[in-house]
DSSP file (Angstrom, degrees, kcal/mol; ACC not computed):
  #  RESIDUE AA STRUCTURE BP1 BP2  ACC     N-H-->O    O-->H-N    N-H-->O    O-->H-N    TCO  KAPPA ALPHA  PHI   PSI    X-CA   Y-CA   Z-CA
    1    1 A X              0   0    0      0, 0.0     2,-0.5     0, 0.0     0, 0.0   0.000 360.0 360.0 360.0 130.5   17.6   91.9  132.7
    2    2 A X        -     0   0    0     91,-0.0     2,-0.4     0, 0.0    87,-0.0  -0.830 360.0-142.8 -99.4 132.1   14.9   89.5  133.6
    3    3 A X        -     0   0    0     -2,-0.5     2,-0.2    86,-0.1    90,-0.1  -0.754  18.9-174.0 -91.3 137.6   11.4   89.9  132.3
    4    4 A X    >>  -     0   0    0     -2,-0.4     4,-0.8     1,-0.0     3,-0.7  -0.718  43.4 -96.9-117.9 176.0    8.5   89.1  134.5
    5    5 A X  H 3> S+     0   0    0     -2,-0.2     4,-1.6     1,-0.2     5,-0.1   0.834 120.4  62.6 -59.7 -31.7    4.8   89.0  133.8
    6    6 A X  H 3> S+     0   0    0      1,-0.2     4,-1.6     2,-0.2    -1,-0.2   0.833  92.2  63.6 -66.4 -32.9    4.5   92.5  135.2
    7    7 A X  H X4 S+     0   0    0     -3,-0.7     3,-0.5     1,-0.2     4,-0.5   0.967 112.1  31.4 -62.8 -57.0    6.7   94.1  132.7
    8    8 A X  H >X S+     0   0    0     -4,-0.8     3,-1.0     1,-0.2     4,-0.5   0.823 114.7  62.9 -70.2 -26.3    4.6   93.5  129.5
    9    9 A X  H >X S+     0   0    0     -4,-1.6     3,-0.9     1,-0.3     4,-0.6   0.798  92.0  65.5 -66.6 -26.1    1.5   93.7  131.6
   10   10 A X  H <X S+     0   0    0     -4,-1.6     4,-0.8    -3,-0.5    -1,-0.3   0.785  95.8  58.1 -64.5 -26.0    2.3   97.3  132.4
   11   11 A X  H <> S+     0   0    0     -3,-1.0     4,-3.2    -4,-0.5     5,-0.3   0.733  86.9  80.0 -75.6 -21.2    1.9   98.1  128.7
   12   12 A X  H <X S+     0   0    0     -3,-0.9     4,-2.4    -4,-0.5     5,-0.2   0.933  96.9  38.5 -56.5 -53.6   -1.7   96.9  128.7
   13   13 A X  H  X S+     0   0    0     -4,-0.6     4,-2.4     1,-0.2    -1,-0.2   0.898 117.9  50.8 -66.9 -35.1   -3.4  100.0  130.2
   14   14 A X  H  X S+     0   0    0     -4,-0.8     4,-2.2     2,-0.2    -2,-0.2   0.944 113.7  43.5 -65.0 -46.7   -1.1  102.4  128.4
   15   15 A X  H  X S+     0   0    0     -4,-3.2     4,-2.8     2,-0.2     5,-0.2   0.892 112.4  53.9 -66.9 -38.7   -1.8  100.7  125.0
   16   16 A X  H  X S+     0   0    0     -4,-2.4     4,-1.9    -5,-0.3    -1,-0.2   0.927 111.3  44.7 -61.7 -44.8   -5.5  100.5  125.7
   17   17 A X  H  X S+     0   0    0     -4,-2.4     4,-2.3     2,-0.2    -1,-0.2   0.884 112.8  52.3 -66.0 -37.5   -5.7  104.2  126.5
   18   18 A X  H  X S+     0   0    0     -4,-2.2     4,-2.5    -5,-0.2    -2,-0.2   0.917 109.2  48.8 -64.5 -43.2   -3.6  105.0  123.4
   19   19 A X  H  X S+     0   0    0     -4,-2.8     4,-2.4     2,-0.2    -1,-0.2   0.863 109.5  53.2 -65.3 -35.1   -5.9  103.0  121.2
   20   20 A X  H  X S+     0   0    0     -4,-1.9     4,-2.3     2,-0.2    -2,-0.2   0.918 110.1  47.5 -63.6 -43.2   -8.9  104.8  122.7
   21   21 A X  H  X S+     0   0    0     -4,-2.3     4,-2.2     2,-0.2    -2,-0.2   0.906 111.9  50.1 -64.0 -41.3   -7.3  108.1  121.9
   22   22 A X  H  X S+     0   0    0     -4,-2.5     4,-2.4     2,-0.2    -2,-0.2   0.892 109.9  50.7 -63.7 -39.5   -6.5  106.9  118.4
   23   23 A X  H  X S+     0   0    0     -4,-2.4     4,-2.6     2,-0.2    -2,-0.2   0.907 109.5  50.1 -66.0 -41.5  -10.1  105.8  117.9
   24   24 A X  H  X S+     0   0    0     -4,-2.3     4,-2.2     2,-0.2    -1,-0.2   0.898 110.1  51.3 -61.7 -39.3  -11.4  109.1  119.1
   25   25 A X  H  X S+     0   0    0     -4,-2.2     4,-2.3     2,-0.2    -2,-0.2   0.920 110.0  49.6 -61.9 -44.1   -9.1  110.8  116.6
   26   26 A X  H  X S+     0   0    0     -4,-2.4     4,-2.6     1,-0.2    -2,-0.2   0.919 110.1  50.0 -61.6 -44.8  -10.4  108.5  113.9
   27   27 A X  H  X S+     0   0    0     -4,-2.6     4,-2.1     1,-0.2    -1,-0.2   0.886 110.2  50.3 -64.3 -38.5  -14.0  109.4  114.7
   28   28 A X  H  X S+     0   0    0     -4,-2.2     4,-2.0     2,-0.2    -1,-0.2   0.915 112.4  47.4 -64.4 -41.9  -13.3  113.1  114.7
   29   29 A X  H  X S+     0   0    0     -4,-2.3     4,-2.7     2,-0.2    -2,-0.2   0.894 109.0  54.3 -65.3 -39.5  -11.7  112.7  111.3
   30   30 A X  H  X S+     0   0    0     -4,-2.6     4,-2.2     1,-0.2    -1,-0.2   0.907 108.8  48.5 -62.1 -41.4  -14.6  110.7  110.0
   31   31 A X  H  X S+     0   0    0     -4,-2.1     4,-2.2     2,-0.2    -1,-0.2   0.900 111.7  49.7 -64.6 -40.2  -17.0  113.4  111.0
   32   32 A X  H  X S+     0   0    0     -4,-2.0     4,-2.9     2,-0.2     5,-0.3   0.904 109.0  52.0 -64.0 -41.5  -14.8  116.0  109.3
   33   33 A X  H  X S+     0   0    0     -4,-2.7     4,-2.5     1,-0.2    -2,-0.2   0.926 110.3  48.5 -61.2 -44.6  -14.7  114.0  106.1
   34   34 A X  H  X S+     0   0    0     -4,-2.2     4,-2.1     2,-0.2    -1,-0.2   0.913 112.8  48.2 -62.6 -42.0  -18.4  113.7  106.1
   35   35 A X  H  X S+     0   0    0     -4,-2.2     4,-2.1     2,-0.2    -2,-0.2   0.939 114.6  44.3 -64.3 -47.6  -18.8  117.4  106.6
   36   36 A X  H  X S+     0   0    0     -4,-2.9     4,-2.5     1,-0.2    -1,-0.2   0.853 110.7  55.6 -67.2 -33.2  -16.3  118.3  103.9
   37   37 A X  H  X S+     0   0    0     -4,-2.5     4,-2.6    -5,-0.3    -1,-0.2   0.916 107.4  49.5 -64.2 -42.1  -17.8  115.8  101.5
   38   38 A X  H  X S+     0   0    0     -4,-2.1     4,-1.7     2,-0.2    -2,-0.2   0.912 111.2  49.1 -62.7 -42.0  -21.2  117.4  102.0
   39   39 A X  H  <>S+     0   0    0     -4,-2.1     5,-1.3     1,-0.2     4,-0.4   0.905 112.5  48.3 -62.6 -40.4  -19.7  120.8  101.3
   40   40 A X  H ><5S+     0   0    0     -4,-2.5     3,-1.1     1,-0.2    -2,-0.2   0.897 110.1  51.5 -67.1 -40.0  -18.0  119.5   98.2
   41   41 A X  H 3<5S+     0   0    0     -4,-2.6    -1,-0.2     1,-0.3    -2,-0.2   0.803  99.5  64.2 -67.4 -29.5  -21.2  117.8   96.9
   42   42 A X  T 3<5S-     0   0    0     -4,-1.7    -1,-0.3    -5,-0.2    -2,-0.2   0.645 115.6-116.3 -70.0 -12.7  -23.1  121.1   97.3
   43   43 A X  T < 5 +     0   0    0     -3,-1.1     2,-0.6    -4,-0.4    -3,-0.2   0.622  55.5 160.7  90.4  13.6  -20.8  122.5   94.6
   44   44 A X      < -     0   0    0     -5,-1.3     2,-1.5     1,-0.1    -1,-0.3  -0.586  35.8-142.1 -70.2 116.3  -19.1  125.1   96.6
   45   45 A X        +     0   0    0     -2,-0.6     2,-0.5     4,-0.1    -1,-0.1  -0.638  43.4 148.0 -82.3  90.2  -16.0  125.9   94.7
   46   46 A X    >>  -     0   0    0     -2,-1.5     4,-1.3     1,-0.1     3,-0.7  -0.965  39.0-158.3-129.0 114.6  -13.5  126.4   97.5
   47   47 A X  H 3> S+     0   0    0     -2,-0.5     4,-2.1     1,-0.2     5,-0.2   0.787  93.9  61.9 -64.0 -24.8   -9.9  125.4   97.0
   48   48 A X  H 3> S+     0   0    0      2,-0.2     4,-2.4     1,-0.2    -1,-0.2   0.885 100.0  53.9 -67.4 -37.1   -9.4  125.2  100.7
   49   49 A X  H <> S+     0   0    0     -3,-0.7     4,-2.2     2,-0.2    -1,-0.2   0.915 108.6  48.8 -62.9 -42.4  -12.0  122.4  100.9
   50   50 A X  H  X S+     0   0    0     -4,-1.3     4,-2.0     2,-0.2    -1,-0.2   0.914 112.0  48.7 -63.9 -42.8  -10.1  120.4   98.3
   51   51 A X  H  X S+     0   0    0     -4,-2.1     4,-2.2     1,-0.2    -1,-0.2   0.889 111.0  50.9 -64.1 -38.2   -6.8  120.9  100.1
   52   52 A X  H  X S+     0   0    0     -4,-2.4     4,-2.9     2,-0.2    -1,-0.2   0.873 106.3  54.4 -67.3 -36.1   -8.5  119.8  103.4
   53   53 A X  H  X S+     0   0    0     -4,-2.2     4,-2.1     2,-0.2    -1,-0.2   0.916 109.6  47.6 -63.8 -41.9   -9.9  116.7  101.8
   54   54 A X  H  X S+     0   0    0     -4,-2.0     4,-1.9     2,-0.2    -2,-0.2   0.910 112.7  49.4 -63.8 -41.3   -6.3  115.7  100.6
   55   55 A X  H  X S+     0   0    0     -4,-2.2     4,-2.6     1,-0.2    -2,-0.2   0.906 110.2  50.5 -63.7 -41.7   -5.0  116.4  104.1
   56   56 A X  H  X S+     0   0    0     -4,-2.9     4,-2.6     2,-0.2    -1,-0.2   0.878 106.8  54.2 -65.8 -37.1   -7.8  114.3  105.7
   57   57 A X  H  X S+     0   0    0     -4,-2.1     4,-1.7     2,-0.2    -1,-0.2   0.926 111.9  45.0 -60.9 -44.1   -7.0  111.4  103.4
   58   58 A X  H  X S+     0   0    0     -4,-1.9     4,-2.1     1,-0.2    -2,-0.2   0.913 113.1  50.2 -65.4 -43.7   -3.4  111.5  104.5
   59   59 A X  H  X S+     0   0    0     -4,-2.6     4,-2.5     1,-0.2    -2,-0.2   0.869 106.8  54.5 -65.7 -36.2   -4.3  111.9  108.2
   60   60 A X  H  X S+     0   0    0     -4,-2.6     4,-2.2     2,-0.2    -1,-0.2   0.898 107.9  50.5 -63.3 -39.3   -6.7  108.9  108.0
   61   61 A X  H  X S+     0   0    0     -4,-1.7     4,-2.3     2,-0.2    -2,-0.2   0.921 109.8  50.5 -61.9 -43.0   -3.9  106.8  106.6
   62   62 A X  H  X S+     0   0    0     -4,-2.1     4,-2.7     1,-0.2    -2,-0.2   0.917 109.7  49.8 -61.9 -43.3   -1.7  107.9  109.5
   63   63 A X  H  X S+     0   0    0     -4,-2.5     4,-2.8     1,-0.2     5,-0.2   0.893 108.9  53.0 -63.4 -38.7   -4.4  107.0  112.1
   64   64 A X  H  X S+     0   0    0     -4,-2.2     4,-2.5     2,-0.2    -1,-0.2   0.923 111.2  45.9 -62.0 -43.1   -4.7  103.6  110.5
   65   65 A X  H  X S+     0   0    0     -4,-2.3     4,-2.6     2,-0.2     5,-0.2   0.903 112.1  51.8 -64.9 -40.5   -1.0  103.1  110.8
   66   66 A X  H  X S+     0   0    0     -4,-2.7     4,-2.2     1,-0.2    -2,-0.2   0.938 113.0  44.4 -60.3 -47.3   -1.0  104.3  114.4
   67   67 A X  H  X S+     0   0    0     -4,-2.8     4,-2.6     2,-0.2     5,-0.2   0.908 112.9  51.5 -64.9 -42.3   -3.9  101.9  115.3
   68   68 A X  H  X S+     0   0    0     -4,-2.5     4,-2.5    -5,-0.2    -2,-0.2   0.931 112.9  44.2 -61.7 -46.3   -2.3   99.0  113.5
   69   69 A X  H  X S+     0   0    0     -4,-2.6     4,-2.3     2,-0.2    -1,-0.2   0.860 112.4  53.0 -68.7 -34.7    1.1   99.5  115.3
   70   70 A X  H  X S+     0   0    0     -4,-2.2     4,-2.0    -5,-0.2    -2,-0.2   0.919 111.9  45.0 -64.1 -43.5   -0.7  100.0  118.6
   71   71 A X  H  X S+     0   0    0     -4,-2.6     4,-2.7     2,-0.2    -2,-0.2   0.902 112.0  52.5 -66.4 -40.8   -2.6   96.7  118.2
   72   72 A X  H  X S+     0   0    0     -4,-2.5     4,-2.6    -5,-0.2    -2,-0.2   0.902 108.7  50.5 -61.3 -40.4    0.6   95.0  117.0
   73   73 A X  H  X S+     0   0    0     -4,-2.3     4,-1.9     2,-0.2    -1,-0.2   0.898 110.3  50.1 -62.8 -40.6    2.3   96.2  120.2
   74   74 A X  H  X S+     0   0    0     -4,-2.0     4,-1.8     2,-0.2    -2,-0.2   0.923 111.2  48.0 -62.8 -45.9   -0.6   94.9  122.3
   75   75 A X  H  X S+     0   0    0     -4,-2.7     4,-2.6     1,-0.2    -2,-0.2   0.901 109.9  52.7 -62.9 -41.8   -0.4   91.5  120.5
   76   76 A X  H  X S+     0   0    0     -4,-2.6     4,-2.3     1,-0.2    -1,-0.2   0.865 106.1  54.2 -62.8 -35.3    3.4   91.4  121.0
   77   77 A X  H  X S+     0   0    0     -4,-1.9     4,-2.2     2,-0.2    -1,-0.2   0.900 108.5  48.9 -64.6 -39.7    2.9   92.1  124.7
   78   78 A X  H  X S+     0   0    0     -4,-1.8     4,-2.2     2,-0.2    -2,-0.2   0.935 112.1  48.0 -64.5 -45.1    0.5   89.1  124.9
   79   79 A X  H  X S+     0   0    0     -4,-2.6     4,-2.7     1,-0.2    -2,-0.2   0.853 108.7  55.7 -63.7 -33.5    3.0   86.9  123.1
   80   80 A X  H  X S+     0   0    0     -4,-2.3     4,-2.2     2,-0.2    -1,-0.2   0.931 107.6  48.2 -62.5 -44.7    5.7   88.2  125.5
   81   81 A X  H  X S+     0   0    0     -4,-2.2     4,-2.3     1,-0.2    -2,-0.2   0.899 112.2  49.3 -63.4 -39.6    3.7   87.0  128.5
   82   82 A X  H  X S+     0   0    0     -4,-2.2     4,-2.3     2,-0.2    -2,-0.2   0.913 110.9  49.4 -65.5 -41.2    3.1   83.6  126.9
   83   83 A X  H  <>S+     0   0    0     -4,-2.7     5,-3.2     2,-0.2    -2,-0.2   0.845 110.5  50.5 -68.9 -31.4    6.8   83.2  126.1
   84   84 A X  H ><5S+     0   0    0     -4,-2.2     3,-1.2     3,-0.2    -1,-0.2   0.921 110.5  49.9 -66.6 -43.2    7.6   84.2  129.7
   85   85 A X  H 3<5S+     0   0    0     -4,-2.3    -2,-0.2     1,-0.3    -1,-0.2   0.883 111.9  47.7 -60.4 -39.2    5.1   81.6  130.9
   86   86 A X  T 3<5S-     0   0    0     -4,-2.3    -1,-0.3    -5,-0.1    -2,-0.2   0.443 115.5-119.8 -82.7   0.9    6.7   79.0  128.6
   87   87 A X  T < 5 +     0   0    0     -3,-1.2     2,-1.0     1,-0.2    -3,-0.2   0.841  64.4 144.9  62.8  37.3   10.1   80.0  129.9
   88   88 A X     >< +     0   0    0     -5,-3.2     4,-2.7     1,-0.2     5,-0.2  -0.709  18.9 171.2 -99.3  78.0   11.5   81.1  126.5
   89   89 A X  H  > S+     0   0    0     -2,-1.0     4,-1.9     1,-0.2    -1,-0.2   0.886  71.4  47.6 -63.5 -43.2   13.5   84.0  128.0
   90   90 A X  H  > S+     0   0    0      1,-0.2     4,-1.8     2,-0.2    -1,-0.2   0.927 114.9  46.6 -64.7 -43.2   15.4   84.9  124.8
   91   91 A X  H  > S+     0   0    0      1,-0.2     4,-2.7     2,-0.2     5,-0.3   0.908 109.4  54.6 -64.4 -42.1   12.3   84.9  122.7
   92   92 A X  H  X S+     0   0    0     -4,-2.7     4,-2.3     1,-0.2    -1,-0.2   0.876 106.8  51.4 -62.7 -36.4   10.4   86.9  125.3
   93   93 A X  H  X S+     0   0    0     -4,-1.9     4,-2.2    -5,-0.2    -1,-0.2   0.921 112.0  46.0 -65.5 -43.2   13.1   89.6  125.2
   94   94 A X  H  X S+     0   0    0     -4,-1.8     4,-2.4     2,-0.2    -2,-0.2   0.918 114.0  47.7 -65.9 -43.5   13.0   89.9  121.4
   95   95 A X  H  X S+     0   0    0     -4,-2.7     4,-2.3     1,-0.2    -1,-0.2   0.907 112.3  49.5 -65.7 -39.8    9.2   90.0  121.3
   96   96 A X  H  X S+     0   0    0     -4,-2.3     4,-2.5    -5,-0.3    -1,-0.2   0.894 109.4  52.0 -66.2 -38.3    9.0   92.6  124.0
   97   97 A X  H  X S+     0   0    0     -4,-2.2     4,-2.5     2,-0.2    -2,-0.2   0.913 109.8  49.4 -62.3 -42.1   11.6   94.7  122.2
   98   98 A X  H  X S+     0   0    0     -4,-2.4     4,-2.6     2,-0.2     5,-0.2   0.897 109.5  52.8 -62.7 -40.1    9.4   94.5  119.0
   99   99 A X  H  X S+     0   0    0     -4,-2.3     4,-2.0     1,-0.2    -2,-0.2   0.930 111.1  45.5 -60.7 -46.5    6.4   95.5  121.1
  100  100 A X  H  X S+     0   0    0     -4,-2.5     4,-2.4     1,-0.2    -2,-0.2   0.895 112.9  50.5 -65.3 -40.0    8.2   98.6  122.5
  101  101 A X  H  X S+     0   0    0     -4,-2.5     4,-2.7     2,-0.2     5,-0.2   0.912 110.4  48.5 -65.9 -41.6    9.5   99.5  119.0
  102  102 A X  H  X S+     0   0    0     -4,-2.6     4,-2.2     1,-0.2    -1,-0.2   0.880 111.7  50.5 -67.1 -35.4    6.1   99.3  117.4
  103  103 A X  H  X S+     0   0    0     -4,-2.0     4,-2.1    -5,-0.2    -2,-0.2   0.907 110.8  49.7 -65.3 -40.9    4.7  101.4  120.2
  104  104 A X  H  X S+     0   0    0     -4,-2.4     4,-2.2     2,-0.2    -2,-0.2   0.925 111.2  47.7 -62.8 -46.1    7.4  103.9  119.7
  105  105 A X  H  X S+     0   0    0     -4,-2.7     4,-2.6     1,-0.2     5,-0.2   0.892 109.6  54.4 -63.9 -38.6    6.8  104.1  115.9
  106  106 A X  H  X S+     0   0    0     -4,-2.2     4,-1.9     1,-0.2    -1,-0.2   0.907 109.2  47.7 -60.2 -42.0    3.1  104.4  116.6
  107  107 A X  H  X S+     0   0    0     -4,-2.1     4,-1.9     2,-0.2    -2,-0.2   0.872 110.5  51.6 -67.7 -36.9    3.7  107.4  118.9
  108  108 A X  H  X S+     0   0    0     -4,-2.2     4,-2.0     2,-0.2    -2,-0.2   0.917 109.9  48.8 -65.8 -42.6    6.0  109.0  116.3
  109  109 A X  H  X S+     0   0    0     -4,-2.6     4,-2.5     1,-0.2    -2,-0.2   0.876 107.9  55.9 -63.6 -36.1    3.3  108.6  113.6
  110  110 A X  H  X S+     0   0    0     -4,-1.9     4,-2.4     1,-0.2    -1,-0.2   0.899 105.8  50.9 -61.3 -40.4    0.9  110.2  116.1
  111  111 A X  H  X S+     0   0    0     -4,-1.9     4,-2.2     2,-0.2    -2,-0.2   0.903 109.6  50.1 -63.2 -41.2    3.2  113.2  116.3
  112  112 A X  H  X S+     0   0    0     -4,-2.0     4,-2.4     1,-0.2    -2,-0.2   0.905 110.8  50.1 -62.8 -41.1    3.3  113.4  112.5
  113  113 A X  H  X S+     0   0    0     -4,-2.5     4,-2.4     2,-0.2    -2,-0.2   0.888 109.1  50.8 -66.6 -38.7   -0.5  113.3  112.5
  114  114 A X  H  X S+     0   0    0     -4,-2.4     4,-2.2     2,-0.2    -1,-0.2   0.901 110.2  50.2 -64.9 -39.6   -0.8  116.0  115.1
  115  115 A X  H  X S+     0   0    0     -4,-2.2     4,-2.1     2,-0.2    -2,-0.2   0.918 111.5  48.1 -62.4 -43.4    1.6  118.2  113.0
  116  116 A X  H  X S+     0   0    0     -4,-2.4     4,-2.1     1,-0.2    -2,-0.2   0.880 109.4  53.7 -64.5 -38.0   -0.6  117.5  110.0
  117  117 A X  H  X S+     0   0    0     -4,-2.4     4,-2.0     2,-0.2    -1,-0.2   0.895 107.5  50.6 -62.7 -41.0   -3.7  118.4  111.9
  118  118 A X  H  X S+     0   0    0     -4,-2.2     4,-2.3     2,-0.2    -2,-0.2   0.900 109.0  51.2 -64.1 -41.4   -2.1  121.7  113.0
  119  119 A X  H  X S+     0   0    0     -4,-2.1     4,-2.2     1,-0.2    -2,-0.2   0.887 108.2  52.7 -62.5 -38.4   -1.3  122.5  109.4
  120  120 A X  H  X S+     0   0    0     -4,-2.1     4,-2.1     2,-0.2    -2,-0.2   0.897 109.3  48.6 -65.1 -39.5   -4.9  121.7  108.4
  121  121 A X  H  X S+     0   0    0     -4,-2.0     4,-2.1     2,-0.2    -2,-0.2   0.894 109.8  51.9 -66.7 -38.6   -6.2  124.1  111.1
  122  122 A X  H  X S+     0   0    0     -4,-2.3     4,-0.9     1,-0.2    -2,-0.2   0.886 108.7  51.6 -63.1 -37.8   -3.7  126.8  109.8
  123  123 A X  H  X S+     0   0    0     -4,-2.2     4,-0.6     1,-0.2     3,-0.5   0.906 108.9  50.7 -63.5 -42.3   -5.1  126.3  106.3
  124  124 A X  H  < S+     0   0    0     -4,-2.1     3,-0.4     1,-0.2     4,-0.3   0.872 114.7  43.4 -63.1 -37.7   -8.6  126.7  107.6
  125  125 A X  H >X S+     0   0    0     -4,-2.1     4,-2.5     1,-0.2     3,-0.7   0.587  91.1  87.9 -84.4 -10.1   -7.6  129.9  109.3
  126  126 A X  H 3X S+     0   0    0     -4,-0.9     4,-1.6    -3,-0.5    -1,-0.2   0.861  85.7  51.5 -61.5 -37.6   -5.6  131.3  106.4
  127  127 A X  H 3< S+     0   0    0     -4,-0.6     4,-0.3    -3,-0.4    -1,-0.3   0.770 115.5  42.8 -72.7 -22.5   -8.5  133.0  104.7
  128  128 A X  H <4 S+     0   0    0     -3,-0.7     4,-0.4    -4,-0.3     3,-0.3   0.840 114.1  50.8 -84.0 -36.9   -9.5  134.7  107.9
  129  129 A X  H >< S+     0   0    0     -4,-2.5     3,-0.9     1,-0.2    -2,-0.2   0.774  87.6  80.2 -77.3 -29.5   -5.9  135.7  108.9
  130  130 A X  G >< S+     0   0    0     -4,-1.6     3,-1.3     1,-0.3    -1,-0.2   0.875  94.4  44.6 -53.0 -50.3   -4.6  137.3  105.7
  131  131 A X  G 3  S+     0   0    0     -4,-0.3    -1,-0.3    -3,-0.3     3,-0.2   0.810 122.8  39.2 -65.6 -24.8   -6.2  140.8  106.1
  132  132 A X  G X> S+     0   0    0     -3,-0.9     3,-1.2    -4,-0.4     4,-0.5  -0.100  77.8 139.3-111.8  33.3   -5.2  140.8  109.8
  133  133 A X  T <4 S+     0   0    0     -3,-1.3     3,-0.3     1,-0.3    -1,-0.2   0.858  79.3  21.5 -52.2 -51.0   -1.7  139.2  109.3
  134  134 A X  T 3> S+     0   0    0     -3,-0.2     4,-1.6     1,-0.2     3,-0.4   0.272  93.4 102.2-104.8  12.0    0.3  141.3  111.7
  135  135 A X  H <> S+     0   0    0     -3,-1.2     4,-3.1     1,-0.2     5,-0.3   0.820  72.3  65.2 -66.0 -30.3   -2.5  142.6  113.9
  136  136 A X  H  X S+     0   0    0     -4,-0.5     4,-2.4    -3,-0.3    -1,-0.2   0.922 104.2  44.9 -58.5 -45.3   -1.6  140.2  116.6
  137  137 A X  H  > S+     0   0    0     -3,-0.4     4,-2.5     2,-0.2    -1,-0.2   0.922 115.4  46.3 -67.6 -43.7    1.8  141.8  117.2
  138  138 A X  H  X S+     0   0    0     -4,-1.6     4,-2.8     2,-0.2    -2,-0.2   0.905 113.5  49.3 -67.2 -39.3    0.4  145.3  117.1
  139  139 A X  H  X S+     0   0    0     -4,-3.1     4,-2.4     2,-0.2    -2,-0.2   0.907 111.6  49.6 -63.7 -40.7   -2.5  144.3  119.4
  140  140 A X  H  X S+     0   0    0     -4,-2.4     4,-1.5    -5,-0.3    -2,-0.2   0.924 113.6  45.7 -62.8 -44.5   -0.1  142.7  121.8
  141  141 A X  H  X S+     0   0    0     -4,-2.5     4,-2.0     1,-0.2    -2,-0.2   0.911 113.1  49.7 -66.3 -43.0    2.1  145.8  121.8
  142  142 A X  H  X S+     0   0    0     -4,-2.8     4,-2.2     1,-0.2    -2,-0.2   0.882 108.7  51.9 -65.5 -38.7   -0.9  148.2  122.2
  143  143 A X  H  X S+     0   0    0     -4,-2.4     4,-1.7     1,-0.2    -1,-0.2   0.845 109.0  51.8 -66.9 -31.7   -2.3  146.2  125.2
  144  144 A X  H  X S+     0   0    0     -4,-1.5     4,-2.0     2,-0.2    -2,-0.2   0.896 108.9  49.8 -69.0 -41.0    1.1  146.4  126.8
  145  145 A X  H  X S+     0   0    0     -4,-2.0     4,-2.2     1,-0.2    -2,-0.2   0.888 109.2  52.3 -63.9 -39.2    1.2  150.2  126.4
  146  146 A X  H  X S+     0   0    0     -4,-2.2     4,-1.5     1,-0.2    -1,-0.2   0.883 108.8  50.0 -64.9 -38.8   -2.3  150.5  127.9
  147  147 A X  H  X S+     0   0    0     -4,-1.7     4,-0.8     1,-0.2    -1,-0.2   0.902 111.1  49.3 -66.2 -40.4   -1.2  148.5  130.9
  148  148 A X  H  < S+     0   0    0     -4,-2.0     3,-0.5     1,-0.2    -2,-0.2   0.886 111.7  47.9 -66.2 -39.2    1.8  150.7  131.4
  149  149 A X  H  < S+     0   0    0     -4,-2.2    -1,-0.2     1,-0.2    -2,-0.2   0.777 105.2  59.7 -73.7 -25.5   -0.2  153.9  131.1
  150  150 A X  H  <        0   0    0     -4,-1.5    -1,-0.2     1,-0.3    -2,-0.2   0.735 360.0 360.0 -73.9 -21.7   -2.8  152.6  133.6
  151  151 A X     <        0   0    0     -4,-0.8    -1,-0.3    -3,-0.5    -2,-0.2   0.484 360.0 360.0 -75.8 360.0   -0.1  152.3  136.3
């Protein structure tokens, strides 16, 4: 397989959009951290807030790794283009492979962060959901019965 300038250049818009999404994720987490920090400073003794702070610390680390690997992938794409320009075909293949692998790992970490984010939301909803734990199923069943009787 021969690499051309176009192959690593195709990653530029994808990586740029990915880094933009990661930055938005970081900004949302930063706002959440500030909000939870204010709640914690006010002295509200809520064990859910403490658990969320630990979760946010972990998620911030994940976002940092995602961004770092995304930037590394971007830099490797630039080096790939330079090595293609310099006609170092073997080097360009290895660097491009490293670029793709770092992008892949970044996406996998993003998936882990999304999973952690979902768990944090479930934690937030846990105090609301407990009294109504199985109500969703009964409501679903009752709405189905109402539709059948209306026919």
